[in-house]
N, C-alpha and C positions, 0 to 999 in steps of 0.2 A: 505495500501499500503505500504508493505518494505520501510525501512528507506536503503541508499546507505549505501555498504560495502567500509567502507574506507581503501583501501590498509597502512600495515604501510613500509616506509625502512625497508629495511636489518639492513640498519647501525644505524636506532632507536632502532630497538628491540634486537639487540646487544649488546646494551653501556649498560654498568655494571652499576648500582646504587651508588652513594657516598660512601657508606657502605665497597662495592666493591674493590674501587679504595686506599679509606682508608688504608683496610686491604693486598693491592697488595702494598703500598709503605712500607708498614713496612714489611712486608715480603721480598720487596729486597733491604731492609734496613738492614734487618738480617743477607739477607745471602750472602754480600759484605759487612758486617764487621765480621773478623775473632773471636776478643772477642766475639761480641754477638749471631754468630754462636754456641760456644765451653759455653758460660753462658746458654744459652737456653737450651744445650743441658743436660747440668749437674742437670740444674733446673727440665727439664723435668723427668729424671731417680726418682730425689725426691720426685717429684712430685705425681708420678702411684706409687713408693713404699710406700706412707703414706696412698693414696689414697687406694690399694690392697694390703696388708702387705699379710694376709692370701692367697693368691694364691703364694706368693714366696715362705714363711717360714711357715712350715706346725705343727710346737713344737709351744706349750703355752710359753710365753718367762716364765712365774713365773714356771714352773711349775719343781723342782728339783727330778727328779725321774731316772736319769740317774745318770752314773758312773763320779764324780767330776773327773776335770784334764784331758777332755778323748783329744790326738790333732785331727788332721785335719784328716778328715773324710768326706765319701759320703752321711751318714748321717748327720754328724754335720763339718757343711764347716767351721766353725770357735773352734771349741770345742767345751768342754764346761768349766763353772768356780768353782769354790773354792766350790760351793752348788750345784752342779750338772746339771745348768740351761744351754739350749745352747743359746749360744751365738750368733750366724747369727739369730734368730728369738729375742734376744732382743737389736738385730740391727736395726732391719728390723721396726720390732713394736714400736721401741724407733723413731723412722723417721717423723710418724706421729704428735706426741706430741710436737716434735721439731720444723715442718713446720707450726703445729697451731698458735703456739706462736711465728713463727717469720712474719707469715701475719696477723695477727692480732693484735700484736705489731704493724707492719709494718702499718699499714691501720687504726690503731686506731690515733695513734698518728702522720700522715702525716695529715688527717685530723684535730686534734686539732691544731697542727702546721698552716693549710693553715688557720680557721677559725680567731687562734690569730693577726698570723701575717701580711693577709690580710686587714683586718679589721682597725686594728690597724693603717695600715700605709695610707688605704684611710680615712680613718673615723678623725683621729686626731685629734688634740685637748685633751679633758681630758682623750678620748676612748684611745687615742697612750698612754698617761703619764700613764696611771694605767694598761694599757697591759704590756706595756714596763716596772715599777716593778717588775710587775710580773715575767716576764720573766728572765729580770736581778737576781734575787735573785735565783730561778734556777738554774741557771748558774753560780754562784759563788758555790756553795755547790757540793761537789767531789759526782760524783754520785753514783757509785759503792759502798763507804761509807753509802751512802745514803739506797743504796736498802739492805743494811747487814741489816742495822738497824730495815728498814719495815719489811723484810722477816723475823727478831728475833723475832720482836714483836707480831709479827701474828702466833706465836707458831706455825712453820712448813710452809711451805709456800707450798699450792697449787700450782696447773695448772694457776688456775683463780687468788689465790692469785699473781701470780707474771706476769700474763697478766696485772694485776688494776695498781700491783707496777709502774711495768719500764714502761706502758703509761704515769702513772700521772708525772712520772719524766723524761719525756728524749724528751718534746718535745721543750724544748726552745730554741736550737742549733739552730732545724730546722726555729723554727717562727721567729727565729732573720735573718736568709740565709731570707727566702721570704721577710719580710717585709722590709728589700734592698731589694728586687728586686721590690717588690712593688712600695717602691716610684719611682722608675723610670719612672715606669708606668703614677703614677697618672695624671702629666699633658699633655698626647702624645695626638694628635688633635680627635682620636676615641671617648676619655673617653671623654672628649668637648661637642663633637657631642651629646653624648648620654645624658648630663647633658641638653642641650637643648633642645633637642628632651622630656623633662620630666620625665625623667626615673627613677625609686627610685635606692636607694642606694644600695639597696640589689640586685636588677638584674645586675646593674653596675656589680654590684665584682662575680656576679652568672656566667654573661652570659659574660661582656667584660673580666673582669682581671685575672680571672682565667684560660680560655682555652690558654694565652696566654704564660703559666707558666708553661706548660703541662712537657716538660722536667724536668724542675728544680723539678716538684713533684716528678715527675717517679722516678729521680733520688734521691728524700729523701726516697721517700719508701723503695726504696732499701738498701740506708745507715740504714735507723732505723731497717730494718729486721734483718740487719746483724748485727748488735750491741743486738735486742734482743737474737737472736740466743747466742752471746757470753757473753750475761750479766747473760741468764736464763741460762744456761750450767755450767758459773762460780762460782753462788748461791748453783746450787743443786752440785757440783764437792767440796765443803768445808764443804757442810752437810746442808745447809740451805731447803733446796729445801724438799718438800715429797720424802723420800727415799724409800715410797713403789713404785711411780711411776716408768714407762718402758720410760726410756729415754736415751739420750746420757749421759748426765750429773750424772746419778742416775748411771750406769755403771761404769762410772769414779770413782764415789765415794765410791764403793764397792771392784774397783778392789785397788783402793788408799787401804784401810781400812785391805786389807785380804794381802798388800804387795807385787802386779802381779809382777811386775818385778823381787822384790827378790828372786821368788819362782818357775821361770820356766812359769807363766803364759802372757808373754811378749803379747801376744793379744786381752789378757780381757784389758790391758789399753792403749794399741796402736790403735784398730779397730778404738774404738768409734773417740780417737783425728783425725784420719783422715777424719771421716766422717764429723766432723765440720771442717773439714781445708778447706774439698771437695767441701760442700755448703757455707762456706765463702768463695773461688775462683768463683764460682758462682753467689754469688752475688756483688762482686768486680767486676766481667769482665762485666757483663750488666751493673752496676754502670759504669765505663769504657765506654761503648759502647754505651752509651744511650747520654753521655756526647761528645763524637764524631759524632752520627750521630745529635743533636742538634746543636753543633758547628761545623762549617767547618774551626773555626780555628786552634781544636784539633786535626784533622784528621792527619794522617802518611800524608807526601810527599811521592806521587813514582814517582819514578824514569822513564823515558818514554823507550820503551821499545828499544833497538840498531837494528837499521834499519836491514836489512841481506846484508851480502856482495854480492858485486858483483862480480857472476862469472870472 
């Protein structure tokens, strides 16, 4: 004898999963915040360019088979440089290197800062003192000169070396911020309840403490990614990075070496600078937007609409 079939109410069948609720809330927050919408659009464009450079630019960025100093045309949207290379292709293919450095350094730096900052605040005692000393030492050392020394010692910093050096030296400020935030949570009731239940320290840190700091962690990632773009491009611009790598910083380096602005090749120097500024604007707008979404006190006050005049 078959089992009776239980009918499912239409409301229950149409109820979305919790993940759908979270995505819907994020979508509404992004659409309702102008900074988030603009920043997301800018970042989406650069991500798509970095994923599919060959679809957008059909020329090899290192191919020097064209006539030097060509102007803007349908074949060369930004012209060619002193070496006969297509500038548009160099910008498009250089986006992948820049985005790779930004995302990898942002994730790695934020992960180290979360581990060090939250662990130091929650564990306290010798852990806090030891990790605090390491953090303070890195905080007092000027970061960019330190990166110059490390990259110069590496005899031409490749992309991997640049990622490692920036990550290893730029997590301390974020760790200090996260430690301060975690200290305010250490005596909260939900953490005391977890201790009473007999939960392990690792469980409390990962499951109880870190999720409550999500907005600050996301903002830290965006800030670290932004500084990774600025640091890497600056190192490449002054000639410490790999000059053969296709990146916006190396494009600026060769433009400076060939006096692009003085010889009538302004786009060679201006175009990569504009790309760096646009990408930095995208990161900054998303950072401001997440601050406003996570903290209602930072949201702009909207004036109520005036009621329509009665006829």
